[in-house]
C-alpha positions as a Markdown table, in Angstrom:
| # | Residue | x | y | z |
|---|---|---|---|---|
| 1 | Met | 5.6 | 10.6 | 3.4 |
| 2 | Phe | 7.7 | 10.2 | 0.5 |
| 3 | Asp | 7.9 | 6.5 | 0.8 |
| 4 | Ala | 4.1 | 6.3 | 0.8 |
| 5 | Ile | 3.9 | 8.8 | -2.1 |
| 6 | Trp | 6.2 | 6.7 | -3.8 |
| 7 | Met | 4.6 | 3.7 | -2.7 |
| 8 | Gly | 1.1 | 5.0 | -4.2 |
| 9 | Leu | 3.0 | 6.7 | -7.4 |
| 10 | Gly | 4.2 | 3.1 | -8.0 |
| 11 | Ser | 0.9 | 1.8 | -7.6 |
| 12 | Ile | -0.7 | 4.0 | -10.0 |
| 13 | Leu | 1.5 | 4.6 | -12.9 |
| 14 | Gly | 0.9 | 1.6 | -14.5 |
| 15 | Thr | -1.8 | 0.2 | -17.0 |
| 16 | Gly | -4.0 | 3.3 | -16.7 |
| 17 | Ile | -1.5 | 5.7 | -18.0 |
| 18 | Phe | 0.0 | 3.3 | -20.7 |
| 19 | Val | -3.2 | 1.8 | -21.9 |
| 20 | Ser | -6.7 | 3.0 | -20.6 |
| 21 | Ile | -5.9 | 6.7 | -22.0 |
| 22 | Gly | -6.3 | 5.2 | -25.7 |
| 23 | Leu | -9.4 | 3.3 | -24.6 |
| 24 | Ala | -11.0 | 6.2 | -23.0 |
| 25 | Ala | -9.7 | 8.7 | -26.1 |
| 26 | Gly | -11.6 | 6.5 | -28.7 |
| 27 | Ile | -14.7 | 7.1 | -26.5 |
| 28 | Ala | -14.6 | 10.5 | -25.6 |
| 29 | Gly | -12.3 | 11.9 | -28.4 |
| 30 | Pro | -10.0 | 15.4 | -26.9 |
| 31 | Ser | -12.4 | 15.2 | -24.0 |
| 32 | Val | -10.7 | 12.4 | -22.8 |
| 33 | Ile | -9.0 | 15.5 | -20.8 |
| 34 | Val | -11.9 | 16.4 | -18.9 |
| 35 | Ala | -12.6 | 12.8 | -18.0 |
| 36 | Ile | -9.2 | 12.8 | -16.4 |
| 37 | Ala | -10.2 | 15.6 | -14.3 |
| 38 | Leu | -13.3 | 14.3 | -13.2 |
| 39 | Ala | -11.9 | 10.8 | -12.5 |
| 40 | Ala | -9.3 | 12.6 | -10.2 |
| 41 | Phe | -12.3 | 14.5 | -8.2 |
| 42 | Val | -13.9 | 11.2 | -7.6 |
| 43 | Ala | -10.9 | 9.7 | -6.8 |
| 44 | Thr | -10.0 | 12.2 | -4.1 |
| 45 | Phe | -13.5 | 11.4 | -2.5 |
| 46 | Asn | -12.9 | 7.8 | -2.2 |
| 47 | Ala | -9.3 | 8.3 | -1.2 |
| 48 | Leu | -10.2 | 10.5 | 1.7 |
| 49 | Ser | -13.0 | 7.9 | 3.0 |
| 50 | Ala | -10.5 | 4.8 | 2.4 |
| 51 | Ala | -8.2 | 6.9 | 4.4 |
| 52 | Gln | -10.4 | 7.6 | 7.3 |
| 53 | Leu | -11.2 | 4.2 | 7.1 |
| 54 | Ala | -7.5 | 3.0 | 7.7 |
| 55 | Ala | -6.9 | 5.4 | 10.6 |
| 56 | Ala | -10.3 | 4.3 | 12.4 |
| 57 | His | -9.8 | 0.9 | 11.5 |
| 58 | Pro | -5.8 | 0.2 | 11.0 |
| 59 | Val | -6.0 | -3.1 | 9.7 |
| 60 | Ser | -4.8 | -5.0 | 6.8 |
| 61 | Gly | -7.7 | -6.2 | 4.1 |
| 62 | Gly | -9.3 | -2.9 | 2.6 |
| 63 | Thr | -12.9 | -2.9 | 2.6 |
| 64 | Tyr | -13.5 | -6.2 | 3.2 |
| 65 | Glu | -12.3 | -5.7 | 6.8 |
| 66 | Tyr | -13.8 | -2.4 | 7.1 |
| 67 | Gly | -17.6 | -3.9 | 5.3 |
| 68 | Tyr | -17.2 | -6.4 | 8.4 |
| 69 | His | -16.6 | -3.8 | 10.8 |
| 70 | Phe | -18.9 | -0.7 | 10.0 |
| 71 | Leu | -21.6 | -2.6 | 8.2 |
| 72 | Arg | -22.7 | -6.1 | 7.7 |
| 73 | Pro | -20.8 | -9.3 | 6.6 |
| 74 | Val | -22.5 | -9.5 | 4.0 |
| 75 | Trp | -21.1 | -6.4 | 2.8 |
| 76 | Gly | -17.8 | -7.1 | 3.9 |
| 77 | Phe | -18.2 | -10.5 | 1.8 |
| 78 | Leu | -19.4 | -8.6 | -1.5 |
| 79 | Ala | -16.8 | -6.3 | -1.2 |
| 80 | Gly | -14.0 | -8.6 | -1.0 |
| 81 | Trp | -15.6 | -10.5 | -3.9 |
| 82 | Leu | -15.7 | -7.3 | -5.9 |
| 83 | Phe | -12.1 | -6.8 | -5.2 |
| 84 | Leu | -11.1 | -10.2 | -6.2 |
| 85 | Leu | -13.4 | -9.8 | -9.7 |
| 86 | Ala | -12.1 | -6.1 | -10.4 |
| 87 | Lys | -8.4 | -6.6 | -9.7 |
| 88 | Ser | -8.1 | -9.9 | -11.6 |
| 89 | Ala | -9.3 | -8.0 | -14.5 |
| 90 | Ser | -6.6 | -5.2 | -14.0 |
| 91 | Ala | -4.2 | -8.0 | -13.5 |
| 92 | Ala | -5.1 | -9.4 | -16.7 |
| 93 | Thr | -5.0 | -5.9 | -18.5 |
| 94 | Ala | -1.4 | -5.4 | -17.4 |
| 95 | Ala | -0.3 | -8.5 | -18.6 |
| 96 | Leu | -1.8 | -8.1 | -22.0 |
| 97 | Gly | -0.6 | -4.3 | -22.1 |
| 98 | Phe | 3.1 | -5.7 | -21.1 |
| 99 | Ala | 2.5 | -7.9 | -24.1 |
| 100 | Gly | 1.6 | -5.5 | -26.4 |
| 101 | Tyr | 4.6 | -3.2 | -25.4 |
| 102 | Val | 7.2 | -5.8 | -25.6 |
| 103 | Leu | 6.0 | -7.3 | -28.9 |
| 104 | Thr | 5.9 | -3.9 | -30.5 |
| 105 | Met | 9.5 | -2.7 | -29.0 |
| 106 | Leu | 10.5 | -6.3 | -30.5 |
| 107 | Gly | 8.7 | -6.0 | -34.1 |
| 108 | Leu | 6.8 | -9.1 | -33.0 |
| 109 | Gly | 3.2 | -7.5 | -33.7 |
| 110 | Asn | 2.5 | -11.2 | -35.1 |
| 111 | Val | 3.0 | -13.2 | -32.1 |
| 112 | Ser | -0.6 | -14.0 | -30.0 |
| 113 | His | -0.5 | -11.4 | -27.2 |
| 114 | Ala | -3.0 | -13.3 | -25.2 |
| 115 | Met | -0.6 | -16.7 | -25.3 |
| 116 | Val | 2.5 | -14.1 | -24.2 |
| 117 | Ala | 0.5 | -12.4 | -21.5 |
| 118 | Ala | -0.6 | -15.4 | -20.2 |
| 119 | Gly | 3.0 | -17.0 | -20.0 |
| 120 | Val | 3.9 | -13.7 | -18.2 |
| 121 | Val | 1.6 | -14.1 | -15.7 |
| 122 | Ile | 2.3 | -17.9 | -15.2 |
| 123 | Val | 5.9 | -17.0 | -14.8 |
| 124 | Leu | 5.4 | -14.0 | -12.4 |
| 125 | Thr | 3.1 | -16.4 | -10.1 |
| 126 | Ser | 5.9 | -19.1 | -10.0 |
| 127 | Val | 8.1 | -16.1 | -8.7 |
| 128 | Val | 5.7 | -14.9 | -6.3 |
| 129 | Leu | 4.9 | -18.9 | -4.7 |
| 130 | Leu | 8.7 | -18.8 | -3.8 |
| 131 | Gly | 8.2 | -15.8 | -1.7 |
| 132 | Ala | 9.2 | -12.7 | -3.8 |
| 133 | Arg | 7.7 | -9.4 | -2.8 |
| 134 | Arg | 7.8 | -5.6 | -4.1 |
| 135 | Thr | 10.5 | -4.1 | -2.1 |
| 136 | Ser | 10.9 | -0.2 | -1.5 |
| 137 | His | 13.8 | -0.5 | -3.6 |
| 138 | Val | 12.4 | -2.3 | -6.5 |
| 139 | Asn | 9.5 | 0.1 | -6.6 |
| 140 | Thr | 11.5 | 3.0 | -6.4 |
| 141 | Leu | 13.4 | 1.9 | -9.6 |
| 142 | Ile | 10.3 | 1.0 | -11.4 |
| 143 | Val | 8.7 | 4.6 | -10.4 |
| 144 | Ser | 12.0 | 6.1 | -11.2 |
| 145 | Val | 12.1 | 4.5 | -15.0 |
| 146 | Thr | 8.7 | 5.4 | -15.2 |
| 147 | Leu | 8.4 | 8.8 | -14.7 |
| 148 | Val | 11.4 | 9.3 | -17.0 |
| 149 | Ala | 9.8 | 7.5 | -19.9 |
| 150 | Leu | 6.5 | 9.8 | -19.4 |
| 151 | Val | 8.1 | 12.9 | -18.9 |
| 152 | Ala | 10.1 | 12.2 | -22.0 |
| 153 | Phe | 6.9 | 11.5 | -24.3 |
| 154 | Val | 4.9 | 14.5 | -22.7 |
| 155 | Ala | 8.1 | 16.7 | -23.4 |
| 156 | Ala | 8.6 | 15.2 | -27.2 |
| 157 | Gly | 4.6 | 15.6 | -27.6 |
| 158 | Val | 4.5 | 18.8 | -26.6 |
| 159 | Tyr | 7.2 | 20.3 | -28.3 |
| 160 | Arg | 6.1 | 18.7 | -31.5 |
| 161 | Gln | 2.7 | 20.5 | -31.5 |
| 162 | Leu | 4.7 | 23.6 | -30.8 |
| 163 | Val | 6.8 | 23.6 | -33.6 |
| 164 | Ala | 4.0 | 22.3 | -35.8 |
| 165 | Ala | 1.6 | 25.1 | -34.6 |
| 166 | Asp | -1.5 | 22.7 | -35.8 |
| 167 | Ser | -4.9 | 22.1 | -33.2 |
| 168 | Leu | -6.8 | 20.0 | -35.4 |
| 169 | His | -6.5 | 17.0 | -33.3 |
| 170 | Phe | -8.6 | 18.6 | -30.7 |
| 171 | Gln | -11.4 | 19.6 | -33.1 |
| 172 | Pro | -14.0 | 18.8 | -32.1 |
| 173 | Phe | -13.1 | 18.6 | -28.7 |
| 174 | Phe | -16.3 | 17.0 | -27.4 |
| 175 | Arg | -17.3 | 13.9 | -29.1 |
| 176 | Gly | -20.6 | 12.6 | -29.8 |
| 177 | Ala | -24.1 | 13.7 | -32.4 |
| 178 | Asp | -26.0 | 15.3 | -29.8 |
| 179 | Asp | -25.4 | 16.7 | -26.1 |
| 180 | Lys | -26.8 | 13.4 | -25.0 |
| 181 | Ala | -24.4 | 11.4 | -27.1 |
| 182 | Val | -21.5 | 13.5 | -25.6 |
| 183 | Thr | -22.7 | 13.4 | -22.0 |
| 184 | Leu | -23.1 | 9.2 | -22.3 |
| 185 | Asn | -19.0 | 9.6 | -23.8 |
| 186 | Leu | -17.7 | 11.5 | -21.4 |
| 187 | Phe | -19.0 | 9.8 | -18.2 |
| 188 | Glu | -18.1 | 6.5 | -19.8 |
| 189 | Ala | -14.7 | 7.7 | -19.8 |
| 190 | Thr | -14.9 | 9.2 | -16.7 |
| 191 | Ala | -15.5 | 5.7 | -15.7 |
| 192 | Leu | -12.9 | 4.0 | -17.2 |
| 193 | Met | -10.3 | 6.3 | -16.1 |
| 194 | Phe | -11.4 | 6.5 | -12.4 |
| 195 | Val | -9.7 | 2.8 | -12.4 |
| 196 | Ala | -6.6 | 4.2 | -13.3 |
| 197 | Tyr | -6.3 | 6.1 | -9.9 |
| 198 | Thr | -7.2 | 3.3 | -7.8 |
| 199 | Gly | -3.8 | 2.5 | -6.7 |
| 200 | Tyr | -4.3 | 5.1 | -3.9 |
| 201 | Gly | -5.8 | 2.2 | -2.1 |
| 202 | Arg | -2.3 | 0.8 | -1.6 |
| 203 | Ile | -1.9 | 4.3 | 0.4 |
| 204 | Ala | -4.6 | 3.7 | 2.4 |
| 205 | Thr | -3.7 | 0.3 | 3.6 |
| 206 | Met | -0.3 | 1.1 | 4.6 |
| 207 | Ala | -1.9 | 2.5 | 8.1 |
| 208 | Glu | -0.2 | -0.2 | 10.0 |
| 209 | Glu | 3.3 | 0.7 | 8.6 |
| 210 | Val | 3.4 | 4.2 | 8.9 |
| 211 | Glu | 3.9 | 6.7 | 11.7 |
| 212 | Asn | 1.0 | 9.1 | 12.8 |
| 213 | Pro | -1.4 | 7.4 | 9.9 |
| 214 | Arg | -4.2 | 10.3 | 10.5 |
| 215 | Lys | -1.8 | 13.0 | 9.0 |
| 216 | Val | 0.9 | 11.1 | 6.7 |
| 217 | Ile | -1.9 | 9.3 | 4.7 |
| 218 | Pro | -4.3 | 11.7 | 4.0 |
| 219 | Arg | -1.4 | 13.9 | 2.7 |
| 220 | Ala | 0.2 | 11.0 | 0.5 |
| 221 | Val | -3.2 | 10.0 | -1.1 |
| 222 | Ile | -3.6 | 13.8 | -2.0 |
| 223 | Val | -0.1 | 14.7 | -3.1 |
| 224 | Thr | 0.0 | 11.2 | -5.0 |
| 225 | Leu | -3.4 | 12.0 | -7.0 |
| 226 | Val | -2.1 | 15.7 | -7.5 |
| 227 | Val | 1.1 | 14.3 | -9.4 |
| 228 | Ser | -0.4 | 11.1 | -11.2 |
| 229 | Gly | -3.3 | 13.5 | -12.5 |
| 230 | Ala | -0.7 | 16.2 | -13.6 |
| 231 | Leu | 1.1 | 13.0 | -15.8 |
| 232 | Tyr | -2.5 | 11.7 | -17.2 |
| 233 | Ile | -3.3 | 15.1 | -18.9 |
| 234 | Gly | -0.1 | 15.9 | -20.1 |
| 235 | Val | 0.3 | 12.2 | -21.8 |
| 236 | Ser | -3.2 | 12.8 | -23.3 |
| 237 | Val | -2.5 | 16.3 | -24.1 |
| 238 | Ala | 0.7 | 15.1 | -25.8 |
| 239 | Gly | -0.7 | 11.8 | -27.7 |
| 240 | Ile | -4.0 | 13.4 | -28.9 |
| 241 | Gly | -2.2 | 16.4 | -29.8 |
| 242 | Ser | 0.5 | 14.9 | -32.1 |
| 243 | Val | -1.6 | 11.8 | -33.4 |
| 244 | Gly | -5.5 | 12.1 | -32.4 |
| 245 | Ala | -7.9 | 10.2 | -30.2 |
| 246 | Asp | -8.6 | 7.7 | -32.7 |
| 247 | Phe | -5.1 | 6.7 | -33.9 |
| 248 | Leu | -4.6 | 6.2 | -29.8 |
| 249 | Tyr | -7.8 | 3.9 | -29.5 |
| 250 | Arg | -6.4 | 1.7 | -32.6 |
| 251 | Ala | -3.0 | 1.6 | -31.1 |
| 252 | Thr | -4.6 | 0.2 | -27.8 |
| 253 | Glu | -7.2 | -1.9 | -29.3 |
| 254 | Gly | -4.8 | -3.7 | -32.1 |
| 255 | Glu | -1.2 | -3.5 | -30.1 |
| 256 | Ala | -2.3 | -2.4 | -26.9 |
| 257 | Ala | 0.7 | -0.3 | -27.3 |
| 258 | Pro | -0.9 | 3.4 | -27.9 |
| 259 | Leu | 2.4 | 5.3 | -26.5 |
| 260 | Thr | 5.4 | 3.4 | -28.2 |
| 261 | Leu | 3.4 | 3.9 | -31.8 |
| 262 | Ala | 2.9 | 7.3 | -31.1 |
| 263 | Ala | 6.1 | 7.9 | -29.8 |
| 264 | Arg | 7.6 | 6.4 | -33.3 |
| 265 | Thr | 5.8 | 9.5 | -35.1 |
| 266 | Phe | 7.9 | 12.0 | -33.2 |
| 267 | Gly | 11.1 | 11.0 | -35.1 |
| 268 | Ile | 13.2 | 10.9 | -31.7 |
| 269 | Pro | 15.7 | 8.1 | -32.2 |
| 270 | Tyr | 15.0 | 5.5 | -29.2 |
| 271 | Leu | 12.3 | 7.3 | -27.4 |
| 272 | Pro | 9.8 | 4.4 | -28.4 |
| 273 | Glu | 12.2 | 1.9 | -26.7 |
| 274 | Leu | 12.4 | 4.2 | -23.7 |
| 275 | Ile | 8.7 | 4.4 | -23.5 |
| 276 | Ala | 8.2 | 0.7 | -24.1 |
| 277 | Ile | 10.7 | -0.1 | -21.3 |
| 278 | Gly | 8.9 | 2.1 | -19.3 |
| 279 | Ala | 5.7 | 0.8 | -19.8 |
| 280 | Ala | 6.9 | -3.0 | -19.2 |
| 281 | Thr | 8.6 | -2.2 | -16.2 |
| 282 | Ala | 5.2 | -0.3 | -14.9 |
| 283 | Met | 3.0 | -2.8 | -15.8 |
| 284 | Leu | 5.2 | -5.5 | -14.6 |
| 285 | Gly | 5.3 | -4.0 | -11.1 |
| 286 | Val | 1.7 | -3.5 | -11.1 |
| 287 | Leu | 1.1 | -7.3 | -11.7 |
| 288 | Leu | 3.1 | -7.9 | -9.0 |
| 289 | Asn | 1.5 | -5.7 | -6.8 |
| 290 | Leu | -2.0 | -7.1 | -7.7 |
| 291 | Val | -0.7 | -10.9 | -7.7 |
| 292 | Leu | 0.3 | -10.4 | -4.2 |
| 293 | Gly | -2.7 | -8.3 | -3.0 |
| 294 | Leu | -5.1 | -10.3 | -4.4 |
| 295 | Ser | -3.6 | -13.6 | -2.7 |
| 296 | Arg | -3.7 | -11.9 | 0.5 |
| 297 | Val | -7.5 | -11.0 | 0.4 |
| 298 | Leu | -8.3 | -14.5 | -0.9 |
| 299 | Leu | -6.2 | -15.7 | 2.0 |
| 300 | Ala | -8.1 | -13.2 | 4.8 |
| 301 | Met | -11.8 | -14.3 | 3.3 |
| 302 | Gly | -10.5 | -18.4 | 3.5 |
| 303 | Arg | -9.2 | -17.7 | 7.2 |
| 304 | Arg | -12.5 | -16.0 | 7.8 |
| 305 | Gly | -14.7 | -18.8 | 6.2 |
| 306 | Asp | -16.0 | -16.8 | 3.4 |
| 307 | Met | -13.8 | -18.9 | 1.0 |
| 308 | Pro | -12.5 | -22.6 | 1.3 |
| 309 | Glu | -10.1 | -23.6 | 4.5 |
| 310 | Val | -7.9 | -25.1 | 1.8 |
| 311 | Val | -7.0 | -21.3 | 0.2 |
| 312 | Ala | -5.8 | -20.4 | 4.0 |
| 313 | Arg | -2.7 | -22.5 | 4.0 |
| 314 | Val | 0.6 | -21.2 | 4.1 |
| 315 | Asp | 3.9 | -22.3 | 3.1 |
| 316 | Glu | 6.0 | -22.4 | 5.7 |
| 317 | Arg | 9.4 | -22.2 | 4.3 |
| 318 | His | 8.6 | -19.4 | 1.7 |
| 319 | Asn | 5.8 | -18.2 | 4.0 |
| 320 | Ser | 3.4 | -17.5 | 0.9 |
| 321 | Pro | -0.1 | -18.4 | 0.9 |
| 322 | Trp | 0.5 | -20.9 | -2.3 |
| 323 | Val | -2.8 | -21.8 | -2.8 |
| 324 | Ala | -4.2 | -18.9 | -2.9 |
| 325 | Val | -1.5 | -17.4 | -5.2 |
| 326 | Ala | -1.7 | -20.2 | -7.5 |
| 327 | Ile | -5.7 | -19.7 | -7.9 |
| 328 | Met | -5.5 | -16.2 | -8.5 |
| 329 | Gly | -2.3 | -16.7 | -10.9 |
| 330 | Gly | -4.8 | -19.1 | -12.6 |
| 331 | Val | -7.8 | -16.7 | -12.9 |
| 332 | Ile | -5.6 | -13.8 | -14.1 |
| 333 | Ala | -3.8 | -16.3 | -17.1 |
| 334 | Leu | -7.5 | -17.1 | -18.3 |
| 335 | Leu | -8.3 | -13.6 | -18.4 |
| 336 | Thr | -6.1 | -12.6 | -20.2 |
| 337 | Leu | -7.0 | -15.3 | -23.0 |
| 338 | Val | -10.0 | -12.8 | -23.6 |
| 339 | Gly | -7.3 | -11.0 | -25.7 |
| 340 | Ser | -9.1 | -7.5 | -25.2 |
| 341 | Val | -7.9 | -4.9 | -23.1 |
| 342 | Lys | -11.2 | -2.8 | -23.6 |
| 343 | Thr | -13.4 | -5.7 | -22.4 |
| 344 | Thr | -11.3 | -6.3 | -19.3 |
| 345 | Trp | -10.7 | -2.8 | -18.4 |
| 346 | Ser | -14.5 | -1.8 | -18.5 |
| 347 | Phe | -15.1 | -5.0 | -16.4 |
| 348 | Ser | -12.6 | -3.9 | -13.8 |
| 349 | Ala | -14.2 | -0.3 | -14.1 |
| 350 | Leu | -17.9 | -1.7 | -13.0 |
| 351 | Thr | -16.5 | -3.6 | -10.4 |
| 352 | Val | -14.1 | -1.4 | -8.7 |
| 353 | Leu | -16.9 | 1.8 | -8.9 |
| 354 | Leu | -19.0 | -0.7 | -7.0 |
| 355 | Tyr | -16.6 | -1.9 | -4.3 |
| 356 | Tyr | -15.7 | 1.8 | -3.9 |
| 357 | Ser | -19.4 | 2.3 | -3.3 |
| 358 | Ile | -19.4 | 0.2 | -0.3 |
| 359 | Thr | -16.0 | 1.6 | 0.6 |
| 360 | Asn | -17.6 | 5.1 | 1.2 |
| 361 | Ala | -20.8 | 3.4 | 2.4 |
| 362 | Ala | -18.4 | 2.1 | 5.4 |
| 363 | Ala | -16.7 | 5.6 | 5.8 |
| 364 | Leu | -20.5 | 6.8 | 6.5 |
| 365 | Ala | -20.7 | 5.0 | 9.5 |
| 366 | Ile | -17.6 | 5.6 | 11.1 |
| 367 | Pro | -18.3 | 7.3 | 14.5 |
| 368 | Ser | -18.2 | 10.9 | 14.5 |
| 369 | Asp | -15.5 | 11.4 | 17.0 |
| 370 | Gln | -13.2 | 9.1 | 14.7 |
| 371 | Arg | -13.9 | 11.0 | 11.7 |
| 372 | Leu | -11.1 | 12.7 | 9.8 |
| 373 | Tyr | -13.4 | 14.8 | 7.2 |
| 374 | Pro | -17.0 | 16.1 | 7.5 |
| 375 | Arg | -19.6 | 13.3 | 5.8 |
| 376 | Trp | -20.6 | 15.0 | 2.4 |
| 377 | Ile | -17.3 | 13.8 | 1.4 |
| 378 | Ser | -18.1 | 10.1 | 1.8 |
| 379 | Trp | -21.6 | 10.8 | 0.3 |
| 380 | Ala | -20.1 | 12.3 | -2.6 |
| 381 | Gly | -17.7 | 9.3 | -3.4 |
| 382 | Leu | -20.6 | 7.4 | -2.9 |
| 383 | Thr | -23.3 | 9.1 | -5.4 |
| 384 | Ala | -20.4 | 9.7 | -8.2 |
| 385 | Cys | -19.5 | 5.8 | -8.0 |
| 386 | Val | -23.1 | 4.5 | -8.2 |
| 387 | Phe | -23.7 | 7.6 | -11.0 |
| 388 | Leu | -20.8 | 6.3 | -13.2 |
| 389 | Thr | -21.6 | 2.5 | -12.8 |
| 390 | Phe | -24.7 | 3.2 | -15.2 |
| 391 | Phe | -22.4 | 4.7 | -17.6 |
| 392 | Ile | -20.2 | 1.2 | -18.2 |
| 393 | Asp | -21.4 | -1.0 | -21.6 |
| 394 | Pro | -24.6 | -3.0 | -20.7 |
| 395 | Ala | -22.7 | -6.1 | -21.9 |
| 396 | Val | -20.5 | -5.7 | -18.9 |
| 397 | Trp | -22.8 | -4.5 | -16.5 |
| 398 | Ile | -24.7 | -8.6 | -17.0 |
| 399 | Ser | -21.5 | -10.0 | -16.7 |
| 400 | Gly | -20.6 | -7.7 | -13.6 |
| 401 | Ala | -23.9 | -8.5 | -12.0 |
| 402 | Thr | -24.2 | -12.2 | -12.8 |
| 403 | Leu | -20.5 | -12.8 | -11.0 |
| 404 | Ala | -21.7 | -10.8 | -8.3 |
| 405 | Gly | -24.8 | -12.7 | -7.9 |
| 406 | Val | -22.7 | -15.9 | -7.8 |
| 407 | Gly | -20.6 | -14.5 | -5.1 |
| 408 | Leu | -23.8 | -13.6 | -3.0 |
| 409 | Ile | -25.3 | -17.2 | -3.5 |
| 410 | Trp | -21.8 | -18.6 | -2.5 |
| 411 | Phe | -22.0 | -16.7 | 0.7 |
| 412 | Phe | -25.3 | -17.2 | 2.0 |
| 413 | Val | -25.4 | -21.0 | 1.3 |
| 414 | Ala | -21.9 | -21.2 | 3.1 |
| 415 | Arg | -23.3 | -19.2 | 6.2 |
| 416 | Phe | -26.3 | -21.7 | 6.1 |
| 417 | Cys | -24.5 | -24.6 | 6.1 |
| 418 | Ala | -21.6 | -23.3 | 8.8 |
| 419 | Met | -25.3 | -22.9 | 11.0 |
| 420 | Arg | -26.3 | -26.2 | 10.2 |
| 421 | Arg | -22.9 | -28.0 | 11.1 |
| 422 | Lys | -22.8 | -26.1 | 14.4 |
| 423 | Ala | -26.6 | -27.2 | 15.2 |
């Protein structure tokens, strides 16, 4: 139980809390606190659906495998394709965030964040090619450093507000010229913050690694979401109350290091450096996890024939799917050159929501005798995911729909060619 919770926190506490809060705060203002809570509820429904699937079909591969097993091959393929798109964008955001915090700490704000981020991805991909893994010991160290940094930030920010007795940064609480604008902003922020919780999927895919998964996985998911949600709200209250939502947004879009820049206004020695170190280690851990996870999904798709067979090649010396690792590392490095954390994170939000829509649909197909929870939980998750996609930037929708269409064309053409060869 403890290891599963710690693994979940290690997968969640990264880019979301150090970067995306600033983006969401710029959209919704102080009401991002409400968006964080709403995103946690949506994440809970999705996490329970994922936990049910992991218990009913305990294999690695996530919704890619669940779609094949409980739905149809096209839904399994689409889930795998969306996972590659979503998590590649998340990894690029993590790399940009890492570069932002490190360069800000070192006073090198004029250096290109995108080039540093791309370099970090290349180096980390090379390390993974040599067979590196994120061990439980490394995960524990990363989570510990991250928690210390976040608790210190929250404590300092709340103390400053108590001393100043100033609540102006929370007024107006909701952002928008009218009720419609307020609603649009709130739900767009919720969509962005939902992605910040999706590390719970790492727990759900541990069904083959834990004892009594039907009991341990659901409990670990809920505890992880409660703890991470409390930290998200604490950081947003401390940050917005101290420097304001607009400050956090500008710091995110500019230097991609909102918490370090906010901490500098607290006047506490070494706190900004502690925040930067916590952010850098957390996002390096997230980046390593994503390179490993993405390469394994691509490997699985290659073995099934959904991707060219070459991606399924494994280096026997290091037991590493070197082609899949190199491809995903290259894709992530290219995405970092976009240079905008808002663009990469928004794209990730859309594709993640679509991915978890398929997750919930697969959970609805679980036979009644294998279910852990009532069907309304999966219906709630499916409805919420589809609903939130409509609040993503239309430009992101166009690019996401186009790439999803490219994936589906590839799937049907590959299936047609495979049938012709068999005939």
